[in-house]
DOLUMNU-635286 format. One record per residue (C-alpha): residue number from 0; residue in three letters; x, y, z. Coordinates in pm, 1 decimal, padded with zeros to 6 digits. Layout:
<pt NUM,"ALA",<X,Y,Z>>
...
//
This chain:
<pt 0,"MET",<-02738.8,-02899.0,-02125.1>>
<pt 1,"ALA",<-03077.4,-02729.6,-02142.3>>
<pt 2,"ALA",<-03172.2,-02689.7,-01777.4>>
<pt 3,"ASP",<-03522.6,-02625.7,-01644.1>>
<pt 4,"SER",<-03369.7,-02461.8,-01334.5>>
<pt 5,"GLU",<-03086.3,-02215.8,-01281.0>>
<pt 6,"THR",<-02873.7,-02462.0,-01086.9>>
<pt 7,"PRO",<-02873.9,-02806.9,-01248.4>>
<pt 8,"VAL",<-02823.5,-03113.7,-01030.8>>
<pt 9,"ASP",<-02510.4,-03309.8,-01119.4>>
<pt 10,"GLY",<-02526.2,-03684.4,-01172.5>>
<pt 11,"ARG",<-02328.2,-03768.4,-00859.4>>
<pt 12,"SER",<-02561.7,-03574.4,-00630.9>>
<pt 13,"PHE",<-02866.9,-03719.9,-00801.4>>
<pt 14,"ALA",<-02736.0,-04075.9,-00765.6>>
<pt 15,"ALA",<-02653.7,-04020.7,-00398.7>>
<pt 16,"ALA",<-03000.7,-03885.2,-00323.4>>
<pt 17,"GLN",<-03172.6,-04168.0,-00508.9>>
<pt 18,"SER",<-02953.0,-04422.9,-00329.4>>
<pt 19,"PHE",<-03064.3,-04274.8,00002.0>>
<pt 20,"VAL",<-03429.0,-04309.2,-00100.1>>
<pt 21,"LEU",<-03375.7,-04669.4,-00209.8>>
<pt 22,"GLY",<-03183.7,-04755.8,00107.3>>
<pt 23,"THR",<-03465.0,-04617.4,00318.1>>
<pt 24,"LYS",<-03717.9,-04811.9,00109.4>>
<pt 25,"LEU",<-03523.8,-05130.4,00177.5>>
<pt 26,"PHE",<-03535.7,-05054.7,00550.9>>
<pt 27,"TRP",<-03910.7,-04999.0,00515.5>>
<pt 28,"THR",<-03943.0,-05328.7,00322.3>>
<pt 29,"ARG",<-03725.2,-05555.2,00535.4>>
<pt 30,"GLU",<-03743.6,-05403.6,00885.3>>
<pt 31,"MET",<-04055.2,-05189.8,00927.8>>
<pt 32,"PHE",<-04301.4,-05418.9,00753.4>>
<pt 33,"PRO",<-04211.6,-05732.6,00955.1>>
<pt 34,"ALA",<-04224.3,-05522.1,01272.7>>
<pt 35,"LEU",<-04569.3,-05394.7,01178.3>>
<pt 36,"ARG",<-04694.4,-05746.3,01109.5>>
<pt 37,"ALA",<-04556.1,-05864.8,01443.9>>
<pt 38,"ASP",<-04724.5,-05573.8,01623.1>>
<pt 39,"PHE",<-05055.4,-05661.1,01457.7>>
<pt 40,"ASP",<-05022.2,-06028.5,01554.2>>
<pt 41,"ARG",<-04946.2,-05936.1,01917.2>>
<pt 42,"LYS",<-05241.9,-05702.2,01943.3>>
<pt 43,"ALA",<-05480.3,-05950.6,01782.7>>
<pt 44,"GLU",<-05366.0,-06226.6,02017.5>>
<pt 45,"ALA",<-05391.1,-06001.8,02323.3>>
<pt 46,"LYS",<-05749.4,-05909.6,02235.0>>
<pt 47,"GLY",<-05839.0,-06263.4,02132.5>>
<pt 48,"VAL",<-05962.6,-06154.6,01788.3>>
<pt 49,"SER",<-05901.7,-06259.4,01428.2>>
<pt 50,"PRO",<-05978.1,-05956.3,01207.9>>
<pt 51,"GLU",<-06154.1,-06047.5,00886.4>>
<pt 52,"THR",<-06171.0,-05705.6,00719.3>>
<pt 53,"PRO",<-05924.6,-05421.2,00654.7>>
<pt 54,"GLU",<-06139.9,-05201.0,00876.8>>
<pt 55,"GLU",<-06094.9,-05440.1,01168.2>>
<pt 56,"VAL",<-05718.5,-05442.7,01111.8>>
<pt 57,"ALA",<-05722.7,-05063.5,01115.2>>
<pt 58,"GLY",<-05899.8,-05076.2,01448.8>>
<pt 59,"LEU",<-05600.6,-05258.4,01594.8>>
<pt 60,"ILE",<-05301.2,-05078.5,01440.2>>
<pt 61,"GLY",<-05432.8,-04787.3,01232.1>>
<pt 62,"ASP",<-05354.7,-04528.1,01499.6>>
<pt 63,"THR",<-05021.3,-04667.5,01618.9>>
<pt 64,"THR",<-04702.5,-04467.9,01577.2>>
<pt 65,"LEU",<-04541.3,-04755.0,01389.0>>
<pt 66,"TYR",<-04816.4,-04777.7,01129.6>>
<pt 67,"ARG",<-04836.2,-04402.1,01083.2>>
<pt 68,"TYR",<-04459.9,-04384.2,01030.3>>
<pt 69,"PHE",<-04478.4,-04682.3,00793.3>>
<pt 70,"ALA",<-04752.9,-04511.7,00590.3>>
<pt 71,"TRP",<-04576.7,-04173.8,00591.9>>
<pt 72,"LEU",<-04255.7,-04325.6,00458.2>>
<pt 73,"GLU",<-04435.5,-04516.3,00185.2>>
<pt 74,"ARG",<-04609.0,-04202.2,00061.7>>
<pt 75,"HIS",<-04315.7,-03964.2,00081.7>>
<pt 76,"LEU",<-04032.8,-04189.9,-00029.9>>
<pt 77,"GLN",<-04222.5,-04223.4,-00356.8>>
<pt 78,"ARG",<-04267.9,-03845.8,-00370.3>>
<pt 79,"PHE",<-03899.9,-03786.0,-00301.6>>
<pt 80,"LYS",<-03807.5,-04037.8,-00571.4>>
<pt 81,"TYR",<-04001.0,-03854.6,-00841.5>>
<pt 82,"SER",<-04015.3,-03490.3,-00736.8>>
<pt 83,"GLY",<-03823.4,-03228.3,-00544.9>>
<pt 84,"ARG",<-03466.7,-03110.5,-00580.7>>
<pt 85,"TYR",<-03318.7,-03455.3,-00652.5>>
<pt 86,"GLY",<-03624.4,-03621.2,-00805.4>>
<pt 87,"ILE",<-03617.3,-03826.3,-01123.4>>
<pt 88,"HIS",<-03847.3,-03587.5,-01308.6>>
<pt 89,"PRO",<-03654.1,-03261.6,-01256.3>>
<pt 90,"TYR",<-03323.3,-03439.5,-01314.3>>
<pt 91,"HIS",<-03429.9,-03563.0,-01657.1>>
<pt 92,"ALA",<-03598.7,-03233.7,-01739.2>>
<pt 93,"GLN",<-03255.1,-03070.1,-01726.9>>
<pt 94,"ASP",<-03167.5,-03256.0,-02046.2>>
<pt 95,"ARG",<-03508.4,-03225.2,-02208.1>>
<pt 96,"ALA",<-03397.1,-03109.4,-02552.6>>
<pt 97,"ALA",<-03152.7,-03396.6,-02601.3>>
<pt 98,"LEU",<-03395.8,-03657.2,-02473.0>>
<pt 99,"GLU",<-03677.7,-03533.1,-02693.0>>
<pt 100,"ALA",<-03446.8,-03535.6,-02996.2>>
<pt 101,"ARG",<-03352.0,-03897.1,-02925.0>>
<pt 102,"LEU",<-03721.2,-03989.6,-02916.4>>
<pt 103,"ASP",<-03803.2,-03835.7,-03254.0>>
<pt 104,"PRO",<-04008.8,-04100.5,-03439.9>>
<pt 105,"ALA",<-03849.9,-03985.1,-03764.9>>
<pt 106,"THR",<-03524.1,-04147.5,-03653.3>>
<pt 107,"LEU",<-03684.0,-04492.6,-03618.9>>
<pt 108,"PRO",<-03699.3,-04772.9,-03877.4>>
<pt 109,"ASP",<-04021.8,-04785.3,-04076.5>>
<pt 110,"GLY",<-04297.0,-04989.3,-03917.1>>
<pt 111,"LEU",<-04146.9,-05004.8,-03567.8>>
<pt 112,"LEU",<-04377.2,-04745.4,-03408.7>>
<pt 113,"GLU",<-04730.5,-04638.9,-03491.2>>
<pt 114,"LEU",<-04868.8,-04342.7,-03295.0>>
<pt 115,"ASP",<-05226.6,-04217.0,-03295.9>>
<pt 116,"PRO",<-05240.2,-03845.9,-03207.0>>
<pt 117,"ASP",<-05619.9,-03860.9,-03219.2>>
<pt 118,"LEU",<-05651.6,-04142.7,-02967.0>>
<pt 119,"ASP",<-05901.9,-04047.2,-02697.0>>
<pt 120,"LEU",<-05727.8,-04128.7,-02370.2>>
<pt 121,"PRO",<-05969.2,-04266.0,-02108.5>>
<pt 122,"LYS",<-06046.7,-04040.4,-01814.6>>
<pt 123,"TYR",<-05958.2,-04309.7,-01562.7>>
<pt 124,"PHE",<-05603.9,-04287.8,-01702.4>>
<pt 125,"THR",<-05560.1,-03910.6,-01729.8>>
<pt 126,"ARG",<-05727.9,-03797.8,-01407.6>>
<pt 127,"VAL",<-05475.3,-03965.5,-01174.3>>
<pt 128,"ASP",<-05099.6,-03907.3,-01153.5>>
<pt 129,"ILE",<-05048.7,-04277.3,-01100.4>>
<pt 130,"HIS",<-04744.6,-04380.8,-00894.1>>
<pt 131,"GLN",<-04720.0,-04009.6,-00803.3>>
<pt 132,"HIS",<-04558.0,-03964.0,-01143.6>>
<pt 133,"PRO",<-04575.0,-03585.1,-01203.5>>
<pt 134,"GLY",<-04841.8,-03520.0,-01466.3>>
<pt 135,"GLY",<-04890.6,-03890.8,-01527.9>>
<pt 136,"ILE",<-04697.5,-04099.2,-01779.7>>
<pt 137,"TRP",<-04881.0,-03954.6,-02077.9>>
<pt 138,"SER",<-04856.0,-03574.3,-02058.8>>
<pt 139,"ASP",<-04483.0,-03505.8,-02097.2>>
<pt 140,"ASP",<-04260.7,-03611.4,-02386.8>>
<pt 141,"ILE",<-03987.4,-03730.4,-02147.7>>
<pt 142,"ALA",<-04226.4,-03924.6,-01921.9>>
<pt 143,"GLY",<-04100.9,-04253.3,-02063.6>>
<pt 144,"TYR",<-03749.1,-04183.5,-01939.6>>
<pt 145,"VAL",<-03881.0,-04082.5,-01598.3>>
<pt 146,"TYR",<-04098.3,-04392.8,-01576.0>>
<pt 147,"GLU",<-03812.0,-04617.7,-01685.7>>
<pt 148,"ARG",<-03580.7,-04481.5,-01416.6>>
<pt 149,"GLY",<-03853.4,-04499.8,-01153.1>>
<pt 150,"ALA",<-03931.3,-04861.9,-01237.7>>
<pt 151,"ARG",<-03582.9,-04966.6,-01131.2>>
<pt 152,"THR",<-03680.4,-04924.5,-00766.0>>
<pt 153,"THR",<-04043.3,-05038.8,-00781.1>>
<pt 154,"THR",<-03965.3,-05377.7,-00628.8>>
<pt 155,"PRO",<-03640.4,-05346.0,-00429.3>>
<pt 156,"LEU",<-03490.4,-05680.9,-00343.9>>
<pt 157,"SER",<-03246.7,-05774.8,-00070.8>>
<pt 158,"GLY",<-02928.2,-05725.1,-00270.2>>
<pt 159,"MET",<-02924.4,-06085.7,-00395.4>>
<pt 160,"LYS",<-02900.6,-06166.7,-00763.2>>
<pt 161,"HIS",<-03236.8,-06275.0,-00901.4>>
<pt 162,"ARG",<-03368.4,-06351.6,-01244.8>>
<pt 163,"ASP",<-03582.3,-06060.5,-01353.0>>
<pt 164,"LEU",<-03954.2,-06115.1,-01293.6>>
<pt 165,"HIS",<-04018.6,-06039.1,-01661.1>>
<pt 166,"ASP",<-03792.1,-06327.2,-01761.2>>
<pt 167,"ARG",<-03982.6,-06547.5,-01517.5>>
<pt 168,"LEU",<-04306.2,-06448.1,-01688.0>>
<pt 169,"VAL",<-04162.6,-06538.9,-02027.9>>
<pt 170,"GLU",<-04075.5,-06881.1,-01889.2>>
<pt 171,"ALA",<-04428.6,-06920.6,-01751.8>>
<pt 172,"VAL",<-04575.6,-06836.9,-02093.1>>
<pt 173,"GLU",<-04343.6,-07080.8,-02268.1>>
<pt 174,"GLU",<-04424.5,-07357.3,-02019.2>>
<pt 175,"ARG",<-04794.7,-07316.9,-02094.4>>
<pt 176,"GLY",<-04781.7,-07331.1,-02471.8>>
<pt 177,"GLY",<-04436.7,-07301.9,-02619.8>>
<pt 178,"ALA",<-04327.7,-07019.6,-02846.8>>
<pt 179,"PRO",<-04627.2,-06829.8,-02989.4>>
<pt 180,"GLY",<-04625.8,-06736.1,-03354.1>>
<pt 181,"ARG",<-04773.0,-06394.7,-03271.6>>
<pt 182,"LEU",<-04783.7,-06236.8,-02925.5>>
<pt 183,"LEU",<-04967.7,-05925.1,-02809.6>>
<pt 184,"ASP",<-04839.0,-05748.6,-02496.5>>
<pt 185,"MET",<-05106.1,-05515.9,-02357.2>>
<pt 186,"GLY",<-05004.0,-05207.4,-02159.3>>
<pt 187,"CYS",<-04643.1,-05248.0,-02269.8>>
<pt 188,"GLY",<-04527.5,-04910.0,-02134.1>>
<pt 189,"PHE",<-04165.0,-04841.1,-02224.8>>
<pt 190,"GLY",<-04115.0,-05201.3,-02333.5>>
<pt 191,"LYS",<-03973.5,-05357.5,-02018.3>>
<pt 192,"SER",<-04225.5,-05641.4,-02033.3>>
<pt 193,"THR",<-04220.3,-05672.7,-02412.1>>
<pt 194,"GLU",<-03848.7,-05692.0,-02484.8>>
<pt 195,"PRO",<-03797.1,-06024.1,-02301.4>>
<pt 196,"PHE",<-04063.6,-06187.2,-02519.9>>
<pt 197,"ALA",<-03894.3,-06059.3,-02835.0>>
<pt 198,"GLU",<-03559.2,-06183.4,-02705.6>>
<pt 199,"ARG",<-03678.5,-06533.1,-02611.6>>
<pt 200,"PHE",<-03915.0,-06584.2,-02906.4>>
<pt 201,"ARG",<-03697.5,-06453.4,-03186.7>>
<pt 202,"ASP",<-03900.1,-06624.0,-03459.2>>
<pt 203,"SER",<-04227.6,-06479.9,-03325.3>>
<pt 204,"GLU",<-04396.0,-06151.9,-03410.9>>
<pt 205,"VAL",<-04424.2,-05950.6,-03089.3>>
<pt 206,"ILE",<-04658.3,-05649.4,-03070.4>>
<pt 207,"GLY",<-04671.4,-05408.6,-02777.3>>
<pt 208,"VAL",<-04969.2,-05176.4,-02734.1>>
<pt 209,"ASP",<-05012.1,-04887.8,-02491.5>>
<pt 210,"ILE",<-05196.3,-04557.4,-02478.7>>
<pt 211,"ALA",<-04903.0,-04346.3,-02349.3>>
<pt 212,"ALA",<-04710.2,-04206.4,-02646.1>>
<pt 213,"PRO",<-04404.4,-04097.5,-02441.2>>
<pt 214,"CYS",<-04352.8,-04453.2,-02318.8>>
<pt 215,"LEU",<-04402.4,-04602.5,-02664.6>>
<pt 216,"LYS",<-04146.7,-04365.5,-02814.3>>
<pt 217,"LEU",<-03885.6,-04483.4,-02565.6>>
<pt 218,"ALA",<-03981.2,-04849.1,-02617.6>>
<pt 219,"ALA",<-03934.4,-04808.4,-02992.0>>
<pt 220,"ARG",<-03606.8,-04621.0,-02947.8>>
<pt 221,"ASN",<-03469.7,-04900.5,-02730.6>>
<pt 222,"ALA",<-03591.6,-05163.8,-02977.2>>
<pt 223,"ALA",<-03421.3,-04981.1,-03263.4>>
<pt 224,"ASP",<-03097.0,-04953.7,-03067.3>>
<pt 225,"GLY",<-03117.2,-05326.1,-02992.5>>
<pt 226,"GLN",<-03191.5,-05400.7,-03359.3>>
<pt 227,"ARG",<-03508.7,-05592.2,-03278.7>>
<pt 228,"ARG",<-03653.0,-05721.6,-03603.8>>
<pt 229,"ASN",<-03952.5,-05907.1,-03461.3>>
<pt 230,"LEU",<-04100.0,-05627.6,-03251.6>>
<pt 231,"ARG",<-04330.1,-05333.9,-03313.5>>
<pt 232,"TYR",<-04525.5,-05089.8,-03097.5>>
<pt 233,"LEU",<-04873.2,-04945.8,-03150.6>>
<pt 234,"GLN",<-05053.6,-04668.2,-02964.5>>
<pt 235,"ARG",<-05380.1,-04847.2,-02897.7>>
<pt 236,"ASP",<-05619.4,-04901.2,-02608.8>>
<pt 237,"ALA",<-05610.3,-05252.1,-02463.2>>
<pt 238,"ALA",<-05987.5,-05261.8,-02513.2>>
<pt 239,"LYS",<-05958.3,-05179.3,-02884.1>>
<pt 240,"THR",<-05627.8,-05287.9,-03032.6>>
<pt 241,"GLY",<-05733.0,-05281.5,-03396.2>>
<pt 242,"LEU",<-05574.9,-05621.0,-03459.1>>
<pt 243,"GLU",<-05756.8,-05876.0,-03669.7>>
<pt 244,"ALA",<-05991.7,-06120.4,-03497.3>>
<pt 245,"GLU",<-05839.6,-06460.0,-03420.7>>
<pt 246,"SER",<-05493.0,-06343.9,-03528.7>>
<pt 247,"VAL",<-05289.5,-06384.1,-03209.4>>
<pt 248,"ASP",<-05157.3,-06694.2,-03032.2>>
<pt 249,"CYS",<-05089.5,-06532.5,-02694.9>>
<pt 250,"VAL",<-05197.2,-06216.5,-02511.6>>
<pt 251,"THR",<-05001.2,-06092.4,-02210.2>>
<pt 252,"SER",<-04983.7,-05800.0,-01971.3>>
<pt 253,"THR",<-04768.6,-05706.2,-01671.4>>
<pt 254,"MET",<-04891.8,-05472.9,-01397.2>>
<pt 255,"LEU",<-05171.3,-05340.7,-01618.5>>
<pt 256,"LEU",<-05498.4,-05471.9,-01477.5>>
<pt 257,"HIS",<-05469.4,-05312.5,-01132.6>>
<pt 258,"GLU",<-05442.6,-04972.1,-01301.1>>
<pt 259,"MET",<-05784.1,-05007.3,-01466.4>>
<pt 260,"PRO",<-06140.6,-04991.7,-01328.6>>
<pt 261,"PRO",<-06345.7,-05312.7,-01351.5>>
<pt 262,"LYS",<-06531.4,-05209.6,-01666.3>>
<pt 263,"ALA",<-06204.6,-05144.1,-01850.8>>
<pt 264,"ILE",<-06059.4,-05473.8,-01728.7>>
<pt 265,"GLY",<-06361.7,-05655.7,-01863.7>>
<pt 266,"ALA",<-06324.3,-05477.8,-02197.9>>
<pt 267,"ALA",<-05956.8,-05579.5,-02214.1>>
<pt 268,"PHE",<-06052.5,-05942.6,-02147.0>>
<pt 269,"ASP",<-06313.6,-05920.0,-02423.7>>
<pt 270,"GLU",<-06056.3,-05780.5,-02664.0>>
<pt 271,"ALA",<-05808.3,-06051.7,-02573.2>>
<pt 272,"ARG",<-06068.2,-06315.5,-02650.9>>
<pt 273,"ARG",<-06152.5,-06147.2,-02979.3>>
<pt 274,"VAL",<-05795.3,-06134.4,-03110.1>>
<pt 275,"LEU",<-05692.6,-06477.9,-02978.3>>
<pt 276,"LYS",<-05714.6,-06778.7,-03203.4>>
<pt 277,"PRO",<-05932.7,-07061.2,-03068.0>>
<pt 278,"GLY",<-05713.0,-07237.6,-02815.3>>
<pt 279,"GLY",<-05491.7,-06930.6,-02778.4>>
<pt 280,"ARG",<-05372.6,-06839.1,-02431.2>>
<pt 281,"MET",<-05396.7,-06521.7,-02225.8>>
<pt 282,"VAL",<-05140.9,-06469.0,-01944.7>>
<pt 283,"HIS",<-05143.8,-06169.6,-01710.7>>
<pt 284,"LEU",<-04904.0,-06091.7,-01426.6>>
<pt 285,"ASP",<-05053.1,-05859.7,-01168.1>>
<pt 286,"PHE",<-05128.7,-05793.9,-00800.3>>
<pt 287,"TRP",<-05423.8,-05995.4,-00676.8>>
<pt 288,"THR",<-05358.0,-06268.5,-00418.9>>
<pt 289,"LEU",<-05430.4,-06125.2,-00072.7>>
<pt 290,"PRO",<-05451.1,-06416.2,00173.2>>
<pt 291,"ASP",<-05578.0,-06236.8,00483.6>>
<pt 292,"ALA",<-05722.9,-05913.7,00621.5>>
<pt 293,"PHE",<-05381.8,-05776.1,00717.1>>
<pt 294,"ALA",<-05250.4,-05819.3,00361.6>>
<pt 295,"ARG",<-05563.1,-05649.5,00226.9>>
<pt 296,"PHE",<-05528.5,-05361.8,00474.0>>
<pt 297,"ILE",<-05166.5,-05300.6,00368.8>>
<pt 298,"HIS",<-05244.0,-05331.2,-00001.8>>
<pt 299,"TYR",<-05541.7,-05096.8,00009.6>>
<pt 300,"GLY",<-05330.9,-04846.3,00201.0>>
<pt 301,"HIS",<-05067.7,-04870.3,-00070.0>>
<pt 302,"SER",<-05340.9,-04798.9,-00324.9>>
<pt 303,"ARG",<-05420.3,-04468.3,-00154.1>>
<pt 304,"ARG",<-05062.5,-04365.9,-00085.9>>
<pt 305,"ASN",<-04933.5,-04445.2,-00434.1>>
<pt 306,"ASN",<-05227.0,-04292.4,-00625.1>>
<pt 307,"GLU",<-05354.2,-04626.4,-00759.8>>
<pt 308,"PRO",<-05728.8,-04611.3,-00688.9>>
<pt 309,"TYR",<-05830.6,-04917.8,-00888.4>>
<pt 310,"MET",<-05635.3,-05169.3,-00681.6>>
<pt 311,"PRO",<-05918.2,-05248.3,-00433.8>>
<pt 312,"PRO",<-06194.5,-05320.6,-00688.6>>
<pt 313,"TRP",<-05951.6,-05532.2,-00891.2>>
<pt 314,"ALA",<-05846.1,-05726.9,-00580.2>>
<pt 315,"GLU",<-06211.7,-05789.9,-00496.2>>
<pt 316,"MET",<-06301.6,-05913.5,-00844.0>>
<pt 317,"ASP",<-06377.0,-06284.0,-00880.1>>
<pt 318,"VAL",<-06132.8,-06316.2,-01168.1>>
<pt 319,"ALA",<-06192.6,-06683.5,-01242.4>>
<pt 320,"ALA",<-06569.6,-06633.7,-01259.1>>
<pt 321,"VAL",<-06533.8,-06330.5,-01487.1>>
<pt 322,"LEU",<-06303.2,-06518.1,-01725.0>>
<pt 323,"GLU",<-06536.0,-06818.0,-01736.0>>
<pt 324,"GLU",<-06830.2,-06592.1,-01822.2>>
<pt 325,"LYS",<-06628.6,-06438.3,-02103.7>>
<pt 326,"GLY",<-06556.0,-06769.2,-02270.4>>
<pt 327,"PHE",<-06220.8,-06878.3,-02130.0>>
<pt 328,"THR",<-06124.3,-07223.1,-02006.7>>
<pt 329,"ASP",<-05823.1,-07379.1,-01829.1>>
<pt 330,"ILE",<-05830.6,-07082.9,-01590.8>>
<pt 331,"GLU",<-05538.0,-07053.2,-01352.5>>
<pt 332,"VAL",<-05506.8,-06787.1,-01080.1>>
<pt 333,"THR",<-05198.6,-06862.4,-00871.5>>
<pt 334,"PRO",<-04938.7,-06677.7,-00660.3>>
<pt 335,"PHE",<-04626.8,-06592.9,-00859.2>>
<pt 336,"GLU",<-04273.4,-06608.1,-00722.8>>
<pt 337,"GLU",<-04112.9,-06287.2,-00850.6>>
<pt 338,"SER",<-03775.7,-06363.9,-00689.5>>
<pt 339,"ASP",<-03605.5,-06661.3,-00529.9>>
<pt 340,"GLY",<-03772.7,-06746.2,-00200.9>>
<pt 341,"ALA",<-04038.9,-06476.0,-00227.0>>
<pt 342,"LEU",<-04317.0,-06726.3,-00151.8>>
<pt 343,"ASP",<-04128.2,-06897.3,00130.4>>
<pt 344,"PRO",<-04332.0,-06863.9,00453.8>>
<pt 345,"ALA",<-04009.0,-06756.4,00622.9>>
<pt 346,"ASN",<-03994.3,-06446.9,00402.9>>
<pt 347,"ARG",<-04143.6,-06169.3,00616.8>>
<pt 348,"ALA",<-04045.9,-05871.7,00400.0>>
<pt 349,"TRP",<-04304.1,-05659.3,00224.4>>
<pt 350,"ARG",<-04381.0,-05760.4,-00132.9>>
<pt 351,"PHE",<-04648.7,-05703.1,-00391.1>>
<pt 352,"PRO",<-04910.5,-05981.7,-00412.2>>
<pt 353,"TRP",<-04784.8,-06105.3,-00748.1>>
<pt 354,"THR",<-05033.2,-06334.4,-00919.3>>
<pt 355,"LEU",<-05029.5,-06522.3,-01248.8>>
<pt 356,"ILE",<-05364.4,-06523.3,-01429.5>>
<pt 357,"SER",<-05377.1,-06761.6,-01723.4>>
<pt 358,"ALA",<-05667.2,-06878.1,-01940.5>>
<pt 359,"VAL",<-05734.9,-07031.0,-02279.8>>
<pt 360,"ARG",<-05985.5,-06905.3,-02531.5>>
<pt 361,"ALA",<-06248.9,-07168.8,-02582.7>>
<pt 362,"GLY",<-06321.2,-07268.8,-02938.8>>
//
């Protein structure tokens, strides 16, 4: 093993440390968040107010011990997950040589992966270590492995067995138009969102595009290992995919839009319209539905603590109006149930504001 440090961390110790982080995150999700919401409700009732802005919510609970502890844990549990002695990044860096060898594009089938070493990565992407991922997901050859491992604890559930949210998205796409002949998955990352489409629509051509080469290399490696014949990955910007106009039946993305500034989101919508056939459908799964000031306060705080600065402007965008202006019809912007019972009013645990955004390209 080629170690980056003199004393490598063994797998058992790493797993134990990561389990502790996840267990604490579950406590934060299921115990602290409901307690914080209850504290807010009590204070608002006692003062006879109904806050309408995040700033007004902050005036009620922003300086409380509970909120400060809640915010501290959110920030530092993510840091502990990725960095430090038992972090995902240093653990994988111990085996850097072997991981990099496994990602060698020369070992892949022809046509599965197309990289563009001259691609100009946008500054909004490179200037932020999004998710607190050390160096971002683009600057290190093993970043795909780190991102893949980190994604396993992005949305911790309660221990129940749930269908994966990506499978639920595939079902939503199929319900709205059947199996597409050709599907484009924007911001595909390491392929977690793309693989389920290739699995369900085995007679379709599925194309994943992303700007992060390390993630694409891992996506292609996994596709090759799974012997996917209907899948290929391209290093392209979502705003300029290089695909032919009117050549795609469906465009999708998962957790992409909130990581882009408004101008880039608009450009991605324009590109989706360009590549879609008339009557083709665009379906995005992202974080958008924030029903009240408390939800907005929590979400905007998450944006700061998790190094995701474009969440607030995205949440404030009038998505339906933007899509209508850009030539889409049959626009649907609805809450999305990522796990069984997630949208039940009785569910008080913290969750992302999952939202399904669907629209059809007008002729």
